[in-house]
C-alpha positions as CSV (number, residue, x, y, z in Angstrom):
1,M,58.8,136.9,160.9
2,K,55.8,134.7,160.1
3,Y,55.9,136.0,156.5
4,L,59.6,135.2,156.3
5,I,59.1,131.6,157.6
6,T,56.3,131.1,155.1
7,V,58.6,132.2,152.2
8,I,61.4,129.9,153.4
9,V,59.0,126.9,153.6
10,V,57.6,127.7,150.1
11,I,61.1,128.0,148.7
12,T,62.2,124.8,150.4
13,L,59.1,122.9,149.0
14,V,59.7,124.2,145.5
15,A,63.4,123.2,145.7
16,I,62.5,119.7,146.9
17,T,59.8,119.4,144.2
18,A,62.2,120.6,141.5
19,Y,64.9,118.1,142.7
20,F,62.6,115.1,142.5
21,W,61.1,116.3,139.2
22,H,64.6,116.5,137.8
23,Q,65.5,113.1,139.1
24,N,62.4,111.5,137.7
25,R,62.9,113.3,134.3
26,K,66.5,112.1,134.3
27,S,65.5,108.5,134.9
28,N,63.1,108.7,132.0
29,T,65.4,110.3,129.5
30,N,67.5,108.4,127.1
31,E,70.7,108.5,129.1
32,R,73.8,107.4,127.1
33,T,77.3,107.0,128.5
34,A,80.3,107.1,126.2
35,V,82.3,103.9,126.3
36,T,85.3,104.7,128.5
37,K,87.1,101.3,128.3
38,D,90.2,101.6,126.2
39,L,89.3,99.5,123.1
40,A,91.8,101.1,120.6
41,E,94.1,98.1,120.8
42,Y,91.4,95.6,119.7
43,S,89.7,94.8,116.4
44,V,86.1,95.7,115.8
45,A,83.2,93.9,114.0
46,T,79.7,95.2,113.5
47,F,76.6,93.0,113.1
48,A,72.9,93.6,112.9
49,G,71.0,90.5,114.0
50,G,67.6,91.7,115.2
51,C,67.2,92.5,118.9
52,F,70.5,93.8,120.1
53,W,70.0,92.4,123.6
54,C,70.3,88.9,122.1
55,V,73.2,89.7,119.8
56,E,75.1,91.3,122.7
57,S,74.4,88.3,124.9
58,D,75.5,85.7,122.3
59,F,78.8,87.4,121.5
60,E,79.8,88.1,125.1
61,K,80.0,84.3,125.5
62,V,82.8,84.1,123.0
63,D,86.4,83.8,124.3
64,G,88.5,86.6,122.9
65,V,85.6,89.1,122.8
66,V,86.4,91.9,125.2
67,E,83.4,94.2,124.8
68,V,80.0,94.3,123.0
69,I,78.1,97.5,122.6
70,S,74.5,97.8,121.5
71,G,73.6,100.6,119.2
72,Y,72.1,101.8,115.9
73,T,73.7,102.1,112.5
74,G,72.9,102.1,108.8
75,G,70.6,105.1,108.6
76,D,70.9,108.9,108.1
77,T,69.2,110.1,111.3
78,K,71.7,111.7,113.7
79,N,71.7,110.4,117.3
80,P,68.5,108.3,116.9
81,T,66.6,107.2,120.0
82,Y,65.3,103.7,120.6
83,N,61.7,104.8,120.0
84,E,62.7,106.3,116.7
85,V,64.6,103.3,115.5
86,S,62.1,100.7,116.7
87,G,59.3,102.6,115.1
88,G,61.0,102.4,111.7
89,G,61.7,105.2,109.2
90,T,65.2,106.2,110.3
91,G,67.0,103.7,108.1
92,H,68.9,102.4,111.1
93,R,69.1,98.8,112.3
94,E,69.6,97.7,115.8
95,A,73.2,96.4,115.8
96,A,76.1,95.5,118.0
97,Q,79.8,96.4,117.8
98,I,82.1,93.6,118.9
99,Y,85.6,94.4,120.1
100,Y,87.8,91.4,120.0
101,D,91.4,90.1,120.3
102,P,92.2,88.6,116.9
103,S,95.0,86.5,118.4
104,I,92.3,84.6,120.3
105,V,89.3,84.7,118.0
106,S,89.3,85.4,114.3
107,Y,86.8,87.5,112.3
108,A,85.8,84.4,110.4
109,Q,84.9,82.7,113.7
110,L,82.8,85.7,114.7
111,L,80.9,85.3,111.4
112,D,80.2,81.7,112.3
113,V,78.7,82.9,115.7
114,F,76.6,85.4,113.8
115,W,75.3,83.0,111.2
116,T,74.3,80.4,113.8
117,H,72.5,82.8,116.1
118,V,70.3,84.6,113.5
119,N,67.9,83.6,110.7
120,P,69.8,85.1,107.7
121,T,67.1,84.0,105.3
122,D,64.4,86.3,106.8
123,S,64.2,89.7,105.0
124,G,61.4,91.0,107.1
125,G,63.1,91.2,110.5
126,Q,64.1,88.6,113.1
127,F,61.8,86.3,114.9
128,A,59.1,88.3,116.9
129,D,60.6,91.7,115.9
130,R,59.5,92.8,112.4
131,G,60.7,95.5,110.1
132,V,63.9,96.5,108.3
133,Q,65.2,97.9,111.6
134,Y,65.4,94.3,112.9
135,S,66.8,92.7,109.7
136,T,70.3,91.2,109.5
137,A,73.4,92.9,108.1
138,I,77.1,92.6,108.3
139,Y,78.9,96.0,108.4
140,Y,82.6,95.6,107.3
141,H,85.4,97.9,108.5
142,D,88.0,97.0,105.8
143,E,88.4,95.0,102.7
144,D,89.6,91.9,104.5
145,Q,86.4,91.8,106.5
146,K,84.4,92.4,103.4
147,N,86.1,89.5,101.5
148,T,85.9,87.2,104.5
149,A,82.2,88.0,105.0
150,E,81.4,87.5,101.3
151,A,83.2,84.2,101.3
152,S,81.6,83.0,104.5
153,K,78.1,83.9,103.2
154,K,78.8,82.1,99.9
155,A,80.0,79.0,101.7
156,L,76.9,78.8,103.9
157,N,74.6,79.5,100.9
158,D,76.4,76.7,98.9
159,S,76.1,74.3,101.7
160,G,72.3,74.3,101.5
161,R,72.1,74.0,105.3
162,L,69.5,76.7,105.7
163,G,67.2,75.5,103.0
164,A,66.7,79.0,101.6
165,V,68.8,81.8,100.2
166,I,70.7,84.1,102.6
167,V,69.4,87.7,102.3
168,T,71.8,89.3,104.9
169,E,73.4,92.4,103.4
170,I,77.1,93.0,103.5
171,L,77.7,96.8,103.8
172,P,80.4,99.2,104.6
173,A,80.4,100.3,108.3
174,G,79.2,103.8,108.9
175,E,78.4,106.0,112.0
176,F,77.5,103.8,115.0
177,Y,75.3,105.4,117.6
178,I,75.5,103.9,121.1
179,A,72.1,102.9,122.4
180,E,70.7,104.2,125.7
181,D,72.3,103.0,128.9
182,Y,69.4,100.7,129.9
183,H,69.9,98.7,126.7
184,Q,73.6,97.9,127.5
185,D,74.1,94.5,129.1
186,Y,70.3,94.2,129.3
187,H,70.5,90.4,129.7
188,T,72.5,90.7,132.9
189,K,70.6,93.7,134.3
190,N,67.2,92.2,133.7
191,P,67.8,88.4,133.4
192,V,64.2,87.3,134.1
193,R,62.6,89.7,131.7
194,Y,65.3,89.0,129.1
195,G,64.8,85.3,129.4
196,Y,61.1,85.5,128.9
197,Y,61.5,87.8,125.9
198,R,64.2,85.6,124.2
199,E,62.3,82.4,124.7
200,G,59.0,83.9,123.6
201,S,60.6,85.5,120.5
202,G,61.3,82.1,118.9
203,R,65.0,82.7,118.6
204,N,66.1,79.8,120.8
205,T,63.7,77.4,119.1
206,Y,65.1,78.4,115.6
207,I,68.7,78.0,116.7
208,T,68.0,74.6,118.3
209,D,66.1,73.3,115.3
210,T,68.6,74.6,112.7
211,W,71.9,74.1,114.4
212,G,71.5,72.0,117.5
213,D,74.8,71.3,119.3
214,D,76.7,73.0,116.5
215,A,75.7,76.4,117.8
216,I,77.3,75.6,121.1
217,K,80.4,74.2,119.4
218,V,80.8,77.4,117.4
219,L,80.6,79.5,120.6
220,N,83.3,77.3,122.0
221,K,85.4,77.6,118.8
222,S,85.5,73.9,118.5
223,L,83.6,73.9,115.2
224,C,83.8,76.3,112.2
225,I,80.8,76.3,109.9
226,T,82.0,78.4,107.0
227,S,85.7,78.8,107.6
228,V,88.8,76.9,108.6
229,C,89.3,77.2,112.3
230,E,92.1,79.3,113.7
231,S,93.7,76.2,115.2
232,Q,93.9,74.6,111.8
233,R,95.6,77.5,110.1
234,P,99.1,77.1,109.0
235,S,101.8,79.1,110.8
236,V,105.6,79.2,110.8
237,S,105.7,77.2,114.1
238,T,103.2,74.5,113.1
239,L,104.8,74.0,109.7
240,G,108.3,74.2,111.2
241,F,109.1,76.3,108.1
242,V,112.2,78.5,107.8
243,K,112.5,80.0,104.4
244,P,115.7,78.8,102.5
245,T,118.2,81.3,101.4
246,D,118.1,82.6,97.8
247,S,121.0,80.3,96.8
248,E,119.3,77.3,98.4
249,L,116.0,78.1,96.6
250,K,117.8,78.1,93.3
251,E,118.9,74.5,94.1
252,L,115.6,73.4,95.4
253,L,113.3,74.8,92.7
254,T,113.2,74.4,88.9
255,P,114.2,77.5,86.9
256,I,110.5,78.3,86.2
257,Q,109.5,77.8,89.8
258,Y,112.3,80.1,91.0
259,K,111.5,82.7,88.3
260,I,107.8,82.9,89.2
261,T,107.9,82.6,93.0
262,Q,111.1,84.7,93.7
263,R,111.2,87.0,90.7
264,D,107.5,87.6,90.2
265,G,107.4,85.9,86.8
266,T,104.5,84.6,84.8
267,E,104.3,81.3,83.0
268,R,102.8,80.7,79.6
269,P,99.1,80.1,79.3
270,F,97.9,76.6,78.3
271,D,101.6,75.5,78.8
272,N,101.6,74.8,82.6
273,E,100.9,71.9,84.8
274,Y,97.5,72.7,86.4
275,W,95.5,74.9,84.0
276,D,93.3,71.9,83.0
277,N,93.6,69.8,86.2
278,H,90.2,68.6,87.3
279,R,91.1,66.3,90.1
280,E,89.8,66.9,93.7
281,G,92.4,68.2,96.1
282,I,94.2,71.3,97.3
283,Y,97.0,73.5,95.9
284,V,99.8,74.3,98.3
285,D,102.8,76.6,98.1
286,I,105.7,75.0,96.3
287,V,108.2,76.4,98.8
288,S,106.6,76.0,102.2
289,G,103.7,73.6,101.6
290,E,101.2,76.0,103.1
291,P,97.6,75.4,101.8
292,L,96.4,78.0,99.3
293,F,93.5,77.0,97.0
294,S,91.0,74.1,96.8
295,S,89.7,72.4,93.7
296,T,86.2,73.1,95.0
297,D,86.8,76.8,94.0
298,K,88.7,76.1,90.8
299,F,86.9,76.8,87.4
300,D,87.8,76.9,83.8
301,S,88.3,80.5,82.9
302,G,89.4,79.8,79.3
303,T,92.6,81.8,79.9
304,G,95.1,78.9,80.2
305,W,96.0,79.5,83.8
306,P,94.7,77.9,87.0
307,S,91.8,80.1,88.1
308,F,90.0,80.1,91.5
309,L,87.0,81.9,93.0
310,K,88.8,82.4,96.3
311,P,91.6,81.1,98.5
312,I,90.9,78.3,101.1
313,D,91.1,81.2,103.6
314,Y,91.8,84.8,103.0
315,D,94.3,84.8,105.8
316,F,96.4,82.3,103.9
317,V,97.4,84.9,101.3
318,T,98.5,88.5,101.1
319,E,97.5,91.2,98.6
320,H,99.8,93.9,97.2
321,N,99.4,96.7,94.7
322,D,101.3,96.0,91.5
323,Y,102.1,98.7,89.0
324,K,104.5,96.8,86.8
325,L,102.2,97.1,83.8
326,I,101.4,100.7,84.7
327,V,97.8,99.9,85.3
328,K,97.2,98.9,88.9
329,R,96.8,95.2,89.6
330,I,96.4,93.2,92.9
331,E,99.3,90.7,93.3
332,I,98.7,87.6,95.4
333,R,101.5,86.1,97.5
334,S,101.6,83.3,100.0
335,K,101.6,84.4,103.6
336,I,104.4,82.4,105.1
337,A,106.8,81.8,102.2
338,D,106.0,85.1,100.5
339,S,106.0,83.4,97.1
340,H,104.6,85.3,94.2
341,L,101.5,83.3,93.1
342,G,99.6,85.5,90.6
343,H,97.0,88.3,90.5
344,I,93.4,89.0,91.0
345,I,91.8,89.6,87.6
346,M,88.4,91.3,87.3
347,D,87.0,89.0,84.6
348,G,85.6,86.2,86.8
349,P,82.0,85.0,87.1
350,E,79.4,87.7,87.8
351,S,78.2,85.6,90.8
352,N,81.7,86.1,92.3
353,D,81.6,89.9,91.7
354,F,83.8,89.2,88.6
355,I,86.8,88.3,90.9
356,R,89.2,85.6,89.5
357,Y,92.3,84.5,91.3
358,C,94.7,83.9,88.3
359,M,97.5,81.7,89.6
360,N,100.7,80.2,88.2
361,S,101.0,76.5,88.3
362,A,104.7,76.6,88.9
363,S,104.2,78.4,92.3
364,M,102.0,75.6,93.6
365,R,102.0,71.8,94.3
366,F,98.8,69.8,93.9
367,V,97.8,67.4,96.8
368,A,95.2,65.0,95.6
369,R,92.2,64.4,97.9
370,E,92.9,60.6,98.1
371,D,96.3,61.4,99.5
372,F,95.1,63.6,102.4
373,A,95.1,60.7,104.9
374,S,98.8,60.0,104.5
375,T,99.8,63.7,104.7
376,E,99.4,66.6,107.1
377,Y,96.5,67.9,105.0
378,E,94.0,65.4,106.3
379,Q,92.1,68.2,108.1
380,Y,91.1,69.7,104.7
381,E,88.9,66.7,103.9
382,S,86.1,68.9,105.4
383,L,86.2,71.1,102.3
384,F,84.7,68.3,100.2
385,K,81.7,67.5,102.5
């Protein structure tokens, strides 16, 4: 009996020891929980901005953002751990995936949050965290995001606001590995430790010195740094526009305007209204009046058609595959009136990735900058500052 009791005691002690060893081991392993929240209905953006605790914290403040997940992306290592990534050599960056409602906040506005909360001119990392694993990058999920990101980067570079060239890479999104559980919502789980880290890293000082109150305005969506704000974008309701019938359009438009906008025509080079127009202003749709292009992006292509580097906003136009000449081309149409405007031609400046928006004068109306104050286009004065 005594031997039996001893065996039972030993087995019990072994079981208790094994339980606590397992619990301790579990608490020290890299536990990761799959995201269970249904996010399929939302759009996703992926940014690398140094410490993902900070990136997550900043984007969670944005109205319209429903979830931010910290993780790793950009490298070849499968299922990397925090220690592997932070040590370098995996090719991964610390990053965050932002799930957002595009009816509340646009991708362009998320880019403004990104630009104003990192130092995009630093190629060696971010603030106190050094190494490629902490460098900045934008990972696009489709061509619209790519185009918007490139235009946003160019606009900020051209503004000279940062005093140095932006080195942030714009790359296609790849596999995103969710970081360990203790990294998720770190700023709320460990507010004191996070606060000390963030302040000591120099991030807050940089943001304040570079952007001041503008960083807060961007978070509140009351200021757009590199894009036209969502509230400024034209819509059917704000323009009060109802497209006329085909017979009405024939009466309202000249024959050449009708042929180009409604029948996808092309006007003659060097024999159109705006090919050599050098005045400051914007070009709007001839049918609806929706803003399309700015003279700030117009350049002399030598082709005899109005040529632009980009639209005022990529959301103002739509792209369509065109095989009328057998070879594939990208047709550009206005978003609201659905007017044929022209095509993207790949013979533009090398600095613009050879992209040229080749437009027809007859599909547009020019609004001079000096006339903005007396029209509904006054808000676009900001394009010239």
